[in-house]
Biotite code that builds the C-alpha atoms (Angstrom):
import biotite.structure as struc

atoms = struc.array([
    struc.Atom([36.563, 58.670, 14.182], chain_id="A", res_id=1, res_name="MET", atom_name="CA", element="C"),
    struc.Atom([39.209, 56.446, 15.725], chain_id="A", res_id=2, res_name="VAL", atom_name="CA", element="C"),
    struc.Atom([40.019, 53.219, 13.891], chain_id="A", res_id=3, res_name="VAL", atom_name="CA", element="C"),
    struc.Atom([41.523, 50.534, 16.104], chain_id="A", res_id=4, res_name="LEU", atom_name="CA", element="C"),
    struc.Atom([43.417, 47.782, 14.290], chain_id="A", res_id=5, res_name="ARG", atom_name="CA", element="C"),
    struc.Atom([44.417, 44.572, 16.033], chain_id="A", res_id=6, res_name="ALA", atom_name="CA", element="C"),
    struc.Atom([46.582, 41.795, 14.651], chain_id="A", res_id=7, res_name="LYS", atom_name="CA", element="C"),
    struc.Atom([45.034, 38.499, 15.789], chain_id="A", res_id=8, res_name="VAL", atom_name="CA", element="C"),
    struc.Atom([46.920, 35.231, 15.337], chain_id="A", res_id=9, res_name="ILE", atom_name="CA", element="C"),
    struc.Atom([44.473, 32.352, 14.788], chain_id="A", res_id=10, res_name="VAL", atom_name="CA", element="C"),
    struc.Atom([46.358, 29.138, 15.451], chain_id="A", res_id=11, res_name="THR", atom_name="CA", element="C"),
    struc.Atom([45.979, 25.475, 16.286], chain_id="A", res_id=12, res_name="GLY", atom_name="CA", element="C"),
    struc.Atom([46.553, 22.019, 14.842], chain_id="A", res_id=13, res_name="ASP", atom_name="CA", element="C"),
    struc.Atom([45.573, 21.185, 11.248], chain_id="A", res_id=14, res_name="PRO", atom_name="CA", element="C"),
    struc.Atom([41.882, 20.480, 10.606], chain_id="A", res_id=15, res_name="ALA", atom_name="CA", element="C"),
    struc.Atom([40.578, 21.755, 13.967], chain_id="A", res_id=16, res_name="VAL", atom_name="CA", element="C"),
    struc.Atom([38.342, 24.304, 12.226], chain_id="A", res_id=17, res_name="GLY", atom_name="CA", element="C"),
    struc.Atom([40.378, 27.540, 12.311], chain_id="A", res_id=18, res_name="LYS", atom_name="CA", element="C"),
    struc.Atom([39.518, 28.528, 8.747], chain_id="A", res_id=19, res_name="SER", atom_name="CA", element="C"),
    struc.Atom([35.876, 27.526, 9.173], chain_id="A", res_id=20, res_name="ALA", atom_name="CA", element="C"),
    struc.Atom([35.698, 29.699, 12.297], chain_id="A", res_id=21, res_name="LEU", atom_name="CA", element="C"),
    struc.Atom([37.236, 32.772, 10.663], chain_id="A", res_id=22, res_name="THR", atom_name="CA", element="C"),
    struc.Atom([35.074, 32.363, 7.556], chain_id="A", res_id=23, res_name="GLN", atom_name="CA", element="C"),
    struc.Atom([31.885, 31.978, 9.617], chain_id="A", res_id=24, res_name="ALA", atom_name="CA", element="C"),
    struc.Atom([32.605, 35.132, 11.597], chain_id="A", res_id=25, res_name="PHE", atom_name="CA", element="C"),
    struc.Atom([30.999, 38.417, 10.582], chain_id="A", res_id=26, res_name="HIS", atom_name="CA", element="C"),
    struc.Atom([30.422, 41.715, 12.352], chain_id="A", res_id=27, res_name="SER", atom_name="CA", element="C"),
    struc.Atom([28.246, 44.722, 11.710], chain_id="A", res_id=28, res_name="ASP", atom_name="CA", element="C"),
    struc.Atom([30.023, 46.801, 14.337], chain_id="A", res_id=29, res_name="GLY", atom_name="CA", element="C"),
    struc.Atom([26.991, 47.218, 16.605], chain_id="A", res_id=30, res_name="THR", atom_name="CA", element="C"),
    struc.Atom([28.875, 46.240, 19.745], chain_id="A", res_id=31, res_name="HIS", atom_name="CA", element="C"),
    struc.Atom([31.105, 49.316, 19.787], chain_id="A", res_id=32, res_name="PHE", atom_name="CA", element="C"),
    struc.Atom([30.555, 53.008, 20.367], chain_id="A", res_id=33, res_name="PRO", atom_name="CA", element="C"),
    struc.Atom([29.878, 55.026, 17.216], chain_id="A", res_id=34, res_name="LYS", atom_name="CA", element="C"),
    struc.Atom([33.177, 56.881, 17.543], chain_id="A", res_id=35, res_name="ASN", atom_name="CA", element="C"),
    struc.Atom([35.175, 53.660, 17.151], chain_id="A", res_id=36, res_name="TYR", atom_name="CA", element="C"),
    struc.Atom([35.660, 51.279, 14.309], chain_id="A", res_id=37, res_name="SER", atom_name="CA", element="C"),
    struc.Atom([37.326, 47.944, 15.030], chain_id="A", res_id=38, res_name="MET", atom_name="CA", element="C"),
    struc.Atom([39.354, 46.096, 12.432], chain_id="A", res_id=39, res_name="GLU", atom_name="CA", element="C"),
    struc.Atom([40.611, 42.664, 13.394], chain_id="A", res_id=40, res_name="LEU", atom_name="CA", element="C"),
    struc.Atom([43.334, 41.431, 11.068], chain_id="A", res_id=41, res_name="TYR", atom_name="CA", element="C"),
    struc.Atom([42.976, 37.678, 11.380], chain_id="A", res_id=42, res_name="LEU", atom_name="CA", element="C"),
    struc.Atom([46.076, 35.659, 10.530], chain_id="A", res_id=43, res_name="TYR", atom_name="CA", element="C"),
    struc.Atom([44.624, 32.189, 9.943], chain_id="A", res_id=44, res_name="ASP", atom_name="CA", element="C"),
    struc.Atom([47.806, 30.141, 10.363], chain_id="A", res_id=45, res_name="SER", atom_name="CA", element="C"),
    struc.Atom([48.609, 26.823, 8.765], chain_id="A", res_id=46, res_name="ALA", atom_name="CA", element="C"),
    struc.Atom([48.777, 24.128, 11.439], chain_id="A", res_id=47, res_name="GLY", atom_name="CA", element="C"),
    struc.Atom([51.218, 21.849, 9.630], chain_id="A", res_id=48, res_name="LYS", atom_name="CA", element="C"),
    struc.Atom([54.805, 21.810, 10.871], chain_id="A", res_id=49, res_name="GLU", atom_name="CA", element="C"),
    struc.Atom([56.143, 22.087, 7.316], chain_id="A", res_id=50, res_name="ILE", atom_name="CA", element="C"),
    struc.Atom([54.885, 25.699, 7.259], chain_id="A", res_id=51, res_name="PHE", atom_name="CA", element="C"),
    struc.Atom([56.235, 26.637, 10.717], chain_id="A", res_id=52, res_name="ALA", atom_name="CA", element="C"),
    struc.Atom([59.025, 28.926, 9.471], chain_id="A", res_id=53, res_name="ASP", atom_name="CA", element="C"),
    struc.Atom([56.748, 30.787, 7.073], chain_id="A", res_id=54, res_name="ILE", atom_name="CA", element="C"),
    struc.Atom([54.034, 31.173, 9.701], chain_id="A", res_id=55, res_name="VAL", atom_name="CA", element="C"),
    struc.Atom([56.508, 32.576, 12.255], chain_id="A", res_id=56, res_name="GLN", atom_name="CA", element="C"),
    struc.Atom([57.402, 35.385, 9.819], chain_id="A", res_id=57, res_name="GLN", atom_name="CA", element="C"),
    struc.Atom([53.770, 36.566, 9.785], chain_id="A", res_id=58, res_name="HIS", atom_name="CA", element="C"),
    struc.Atom([53.375, 36.351, 13.537], chain_id="A", res_id=59, res_name="TRP", atom_name="CA", element="C"),
    struc.Atom([55.579, 39.325, 14.425], chain_id="A", res_id=60, res_name="THR", atom_name="CA", element="C"),
    struc.Atom([54.127, 41.675, 17.036], chain_id="A", res_id=61, res_name="GLN", atom_name="CA", element="C"),
    struc.Atom([50.670, 40.149, 17.501], chain_id="A", res_id=62, res_name="PRO", atom_name="CA", element="C"),
    struc.Atom([48.123, 42.113, 19.514], chain_id="A", res_id=63, res_name="ASP", atom_name="CA", element="C"),
    struc.Atom([45.917, 39.132, 20.365], chain_id="A", res_id=64, res_name="MET", atom_name="CA", element="C"),
    struc.Atom([45.855, 35.354, 19.999], chain_id="A", res_id=65, res_name="ILE", atom_name="CA", element="C"),
    struc.Atom([43.105, 32.855, 19.326], chain_id="A", res_id=66, res_name="LEU", atom_name="CA", element="C"),
    struc.Atom([44.141, 29.239, 19.962], chain_id="A", res_id=67, res_name="VAL", atom_name="CA", element="C"),
    struc.Atom([41.676, 26.728, 18.547], chain_id="A", res_id=68, res_name="ALA", atom_name="CA", element="C"),
    struc.Atom([41.285, 23.014, 19.139], chain_id="A", res_id=69, res_name="TYR", atom_name="CA", element="C"),
    struc.Atom([38.896, 20.263, 18.086], chain_id="A", res_id=70, res_name="ASP", atom_name="CA", element="C"),
    struc.Atom([36.923, 19.155, 21.150], chain_id="A", res_id=71, res_name="MET", atom_name="CA", element="C"),
    struc.Atom([36.711, 15.643, 19.656], chain_id="A", res_id=72, res_name="THR", atom_name="CA", element="C"),
    struc.Atom([40.484, 15.324, 19.312], chain_id="A", res_id=73, res_name="ASN", atom_name="CA", element="C"),
    struc.Atom([42.668, 15.092, 22.428], chain_id="A", res_id=74, res_name="GLU", atom_name="CA", element="C"),
    struc.Atom([45.872, 15.547, 20.421], chain_id="A", res_id=75, res_name="GLN", atom_name="CA", element="C"),
    struc.Atom([44.708, 18.942, 19.153], chain_id="A", res_id=76, res_name="SER", atom_name="CA", element="C"),
    struc.Atom([43.952, 20.025, 22.732], chain_id="A", res_id=77, res_name="PHE", atom_name="CA", element="C"),
    struc.Atom([47.358, 18.827, 23.952], chain_id="A", res_id=78, res_name="ASN", atom_name="CA", element="C"),
    struc.Atom([49.021, 20.844, 21.171], chain_id="A", res_id=79, res_name="ALA", atom_name="CA", element="C"),
    struc.Atom([47.451, 24.122, 22.369], chain_id="A", res_id=80, res_name="CYS", atom_name="CA", element="C"),
    struc.Atom([50.414, 24.772, 24.633], chain_id="A", res_id=81, res_name="ASN", atom_name="CA", element="C"),
    struc.Atom([52.820, 24.505, 21.687], chain_id="A", res_id=82, res_name="LYS", atom_name="CA", element="C"),
    struc.Atom([50.780, 27.011, 19.667], chain_id="A", res_id=83, res_name="TRP", atom_name="CA", element="C"),
    struc.Atom([50.363, 29.380, 22.599], chain_id="A", res_id=84, res_name="PHE", atom_name="CA", element="C"),
    struc.Atom([54.094, 29.323, 23.409], chain_id="A", res_id=85, res_name="GLU", atom_name="CA", element="C"),
    struc.Atom([55.063, 29.940, 19.775], chain_id="A", res_id=86, res_name="ARG", atom_name="CA", element="C"),
    struc.Atom([52.867, 32.993, 19.638], chain_id="A", res_id=87, res_name="CYS", atom_name="CA", element="C"),
    struc.Atom([53.925, 34.223, 23.083], chain_id="A", res_id=88, res_name="GLN", atom_name="CA", element="C"),
    struc.Atom([57.566, 33.988, 21.929], chain_id="A", res_id=89, res_name="ALA", atom_name="CA", element="C"),
    struc.Atom([56.824, 36.893, 19.577], chain_id="A", res_id=90, res_name="GLN", atom_name="CA", element="C"),
    struc.Atom([56.405, 39.165, 22.629], chain_id="A", res_id=91, res_name="LYS", atom_name="CA", element="C"),
    struc.Atom([58.527, 37.456, 25.290], chain_id="A", res_id=92, res_name="PRO", atom_name="CA", element="C"),
    struc.Atom([58.239, 40.190, 27.925], chain_id="A", res_id=93, res_name="ASN", atom_name="CA", element="C"),
    struc.Atom([54.535, 40.910, 27.472], chain_id="A", res_id=94, res_name="GLN", atom_name="CA", element="C"),
    struc.Atom([51.359, 38.975, 28.025], chain_id="A", res_id=95, res_name="SER", atom_name="CA", element="C"),
    struc.Atom([49.302, 38.542, 24.857], chain_id="A", res_id=96, res_name="ILE", atom_name="CA", element="C"),
    struc.Atom([45.571, 38.642, 25.557], chain_id="A", res_id=97, res_name="PRO", atom_name="CA", element="C"),
    struc.Atom([43.482, 36.095, 23.766], chain_id="A", res_id=98, res_name="GLY", atom_name="CA", element="C"),
    struc.Atom([41.003, 33.276, 23.631], chain_id="A", res_id=99, res_name="ALA", atom_name="CA", element="C"),
    struc.Atom([40.998, 29.499, 23.680], chain_id="A", res_id=100, res_name="LEU", atom_name="CA", element="C"),
    struc.Atom([38.256, 28.179, 21.408], chain_id="A", res_id=101, res_name="VAL", atom_name="CA", element="C"),
    struc.Atom([36.868, 24.644, 21.437], chain_id="A", res_id=102, res_name="ALA", atom_name="CA", element="C"),
    struc.Atom([35.485, 23.966, 17.971], chain_id="A", res_id=103, res_name="ILE", atom_name="CA", element="C"),
    struc.Atom([32.992, 21.362, 16.720], chain_id="A", res_id=104, res_name="LYS", atom_name="CA", element="C"),
    struc.Atom([30.361, 21.605, 19.443], chain_id="A", res_id=105, res_name="THR", atom_name="CA", element="C"),
    struc.Atom([27.979, 20.085, 16.895], chain_id="A", res_id=106, res_name="ASP", atom_name="CA", element="C"),
    struc.Atom([29.745, 16.740, 17.556], chain_id="A", res_id=107, res_name="LEU", atom_name="CA", element="C"),
    struc.Atom([28.830, 16.523, 21.261], chain_id="A", res_id=108, res_name="LYS", atom_name="CA", element="C"),
    struc.Atom([28.538, 12.719, 21.176], chain_id="A", res_id=109, res_name="GLN", atom_name="CA", element="C"),
    struc.Atom([32.213, 12.487, 20.105], chain_id="A", res_id=110, res_name="ARG", atom_name="CA", element="C"),
    struc.Atom([33.502, 15.020, 22.649], chain_id="A", res_id=111, res_name="ARG", atom_name="CA", element="C"),
    struc.Atom([36.686, 13.958, 24.481], chain_id="A", res_id=112, res_name="VAL", atom_name="CA", element="C"),
    struc.Atom([37.758, 17.283, 26.062], chain_id="A", res_id=113, res_name="ILE", atom_name="CA", element="C"),
    struc.Atom([35.397, 18.609, 28.732], chain_id="A", res_id=114, res_name="SER", atom_name="CA", element="C"),
    struc.Atom([34.439, 22.231, 29.211], chain_id="A", res_id=115, res_name="THR", atom_name="CA", element="C"),
    struc.Atom([36.176, 22.070, 32.590], chain_id="A", res_id=116, res_name="LYS", atom_name="CA", element="C"),
    struc.Atom([39.469, 20.948, 31.008], chain_id="A", res_id=117, res_name="GLN", atom_name="CA", element="C"),
    struc.Atom([39.261, 23.730, 28.438], chain_id="A", res_id=118, res_name="GLY", atom_name="CA", element="C"),
    struc.Atom([38.457, 26.412, 31.020], chain_id="A", res_id=119, res_name="ARG", atom_name="CA", element="C"),
    struc.Atom([41.256, 25.277, 33.325], chain_id="A", res_id=120, res_name="GLU", atom_name="CA", element="C"),
    struc.Atom([43.827, 25.416, 30.540], chain_id="A", res_id=121, res_name="TYR", atom_name="CA", element="C"),
    struc.Atom([42.544, 28.809, 29.354], chain_id="A", res_id=122, res_name="ALA", atom_name="CA", element="C"),
    struc.Atom([42.716, 30.216, 32.897], chain_id="A", res_id=123, res_name="ASN", atom_name="CA", element="C"),
    struc.Atom([46.261, 28.898, 33.343], chain_id="A", res_id=124, res_name="SER", atom_name="CA", element="C"),
    struc.Atom([47.354, 30.898, 30.284], chain_id="A", res_id=125, res_name="LYS", atom_name="CA", element="C"),
    struc.Atom([45.282, 34.008, 30.964], chain_id="A", res_id=126, res_name="GLY", atom_name="CA", element="C"),
    struc.Atom([42.956, 33.291, 28.042], chain_id="A", res_id=127, res_name="LEU", atom_name="CA", element="C"),
    struc.Atom([39.180, 33.543, 27.825], chain_id="A", res_id=128, res_name="GLU", atom_name="CA", element="C"),
    struc.Atom([37.396, 30.276, 26.972], chain_id="A", res_id=129, res_name="TYR", atom_name="CA", element="C"),
    struc.Atom([34.764, 29.752, 24.254], chain_id="A", res_id=130, res_name="PHE", atom_name="CA", element="C"),
    struc.Atom([33.033, 26.833, 22.563], chain_id="A", res_id=131, res_name="GLU", atom_name="CA", element="C"),
    struc.Atom([31.509, 27.058, 19.086], chain_id="A", res_id=132, res_name="CYS", atom_name="CA", element="C"),
    struc.Atom([30.402, 25.293, 15.929], chain_id="A", res_id=133, res_name="SER", atom_name="CA", element="C"),
    struc.Atom([31.192, 26.997, 12.614], chain_id="A", res_id=134, res_name="PRO", atom_name="CA", element="C"),
    struc.Atom([29.124, 24.282, 10.890], chain_id="A", res_id=135, res_name="LYS", atom_name="CA", element="C"),
    struc.Atom([25.973, 25.299, 12.790], chain_id="A", res_id=136, res_name="ASP", atom_name="CA", element="C"),
    struc.Atom([27.123, 28.942, 13.076], chain_id="A", res_id=137, res_name="HIS", atom_name="CA", element="C"),
    struc.Atom([26.769, 28.562, 16.846], chain_id="A", res_id=138, res_name="GLU", atom_name="CA", element="C"),
    struc.Atom([28.653, 31.075, 19.023], chain_id="A", res_id=139, res_name="ASN", atom_name="CA", element="C"),
    struc.Atom([31.235, 31.864, 16.296], chain_id="A", res_id=140, res_name="VAL", atom_name="CA", element="C"),
    struc.Atom([31.064, 35.603, 16.921], chain_id="A", res_id=141, res_name="GLU", atom_name="CA", element="C"),
    struc.Atom([31.652, 35.479, 20.686], chain_id="A", res_id=142, res_name="ALA", atom_name="CA", element="C"),
    struc.Atom([35.441, 34.981, 20.684], chain_id="A", res_id=143, res_name="PRO", atom_name="CA", element="C"),
    struc.Atom([35.954, 37.741, 18.117], chain_id="A", res_id=144, res_name="PHE", atom_name="CA", element="C"),
    struc.Atom([33.692, 40.184, 19.948], chain_id="A", res_id=145, res_name="TYR", atom_name="CA", element="C"),
    struc.Atom([35.607, 39.392, 23.116], chain_id="A", res_id=146, res_name="TYR", atom_name="CA", element="C"),
    struc.Atom([38.945, 40.049, 21.380], chain_id="A", res_id=147, res_name="LEU", atom_name="CA", element="C"),
    struc.Atom([37.692, 43.328, 19.910], chain_id="A", res_id=148, res_name="ALA", atom_name="CA", element="C"),
    struc.Atom([36.305, 44.455, 23.272], chain_id="A", res_id=149, res_name="LYS", atom_name="CA", element="C"),
    struc.Atom([39.514, 43.473, 25.051], chain_id="A", res_id=150, res_name="GLU", atom_name="CA", element="C"),
    struc.Atom([41.613, 45.371, 22.499], chain_id="A", res_id=151, res_name="PHE", atom_name="CA", element="C"),
    struc.Atom([39.353, 48.397, 22.931], chain_id="A", res_id=152, res_name="HIS", atom_name="CA", element="C"),
    struc.Atom([39.829, 48.174, 26.713], chain_id="A", res_id=153, res_name="ASN", atom_name="CA", element="C"),
    struc.Atom([43.615, 47.992, 26.288], chain_id="A", res_id=154, res_name="LEU", atom_name="CA", element="C"),
    struc.Atom([43.442, 51.048, 24.043], chain_id="A", res_id=155, res_name="TYR", atom_name="CA", element="C"),
    struc.Atom([41.513, 52.967, 26.722], chain_id="A", res_id=156, res_name="ASN", atom_name="CA", element="C"),
    struc.Atom([44.063, 51.979, 29.377], chain_id="A", res_id=157, res_name="VAL", atom_name="CA", element="C"),
    struc.Atom([46.885, 53.292, 27.171], chain_id="A", res_id=158, res_name="LYS", atom_name="CA", element="C"),
    struc.Atom([45.005, 56.553, 26.589], chain_id="A", res_id=159, res_name="ILE", atom_name="CA", element="C"),
    struc.Atom([44.615, 57.011, 30.356], chain_id="A", res_id=160, res_name="GLU", atom_name="CA", element="C"),
    struc.Atom([48.318, 56.277, 30.859], chain_id="A", res_id=161, res_name="GLN", atom_name="CA", element="C"),
    struc.Atom([49.200, 58.912, 28.262], chain_id="A", res_id=162, res_name="MET", atom_name="CA", element="C"),
    struc.Atom([46.974, 61.455, 30.002], chain_id="A", res_id=163, res_name="LYS", atom_name="CA", element="C"),
    struc.Atom([48.863, 60.952, 33.261], chain_id="A", res_id=164, res_name="THR", atom_name="CA", element="C"),
    struc.Atom([52.106, 61.839, 31.476], chain_id="A", res_id=165, res_name="LEU", atom_name="CA", element="C"),
    struc.Atom([50.851, 65.278, 30.456], chain_id="A", res_id=166, res_name="THR", atom_name="CA", element="C"),
])
């Protein structure tokens, strides 16, 4: 059996719901072929600037990125670019696949960032867009399943490239 391990940086401003999202996520592995086991190593990063240097040390060579923001907080959305660029700086000559996740969909009446704004930003960075609510356990698995599937696809592409070398 092949075990695929992906290092996923989970980042975003403080209090957007990163930890709630990672804690709400669970997987029984049913979305992958039986000859594969996926392990996502989730690095739930502190969003406070005081921890920036420490966080950067743990971000070396990420395989994937998950940038989270609070859909009721425009400042957290505006900071997504900062978090994305910091992670991308770890692999300056490579694109890092990932997801942009709008959190707190349970607070629809307080929403300030539209789905359209989120999708447009995600598309501009080559990220997939998701919305979820860890509080209601709504759609929390989707971004992680996407990341696992994307990593599996990248693995298959590399296998095919290796076959062409032989």
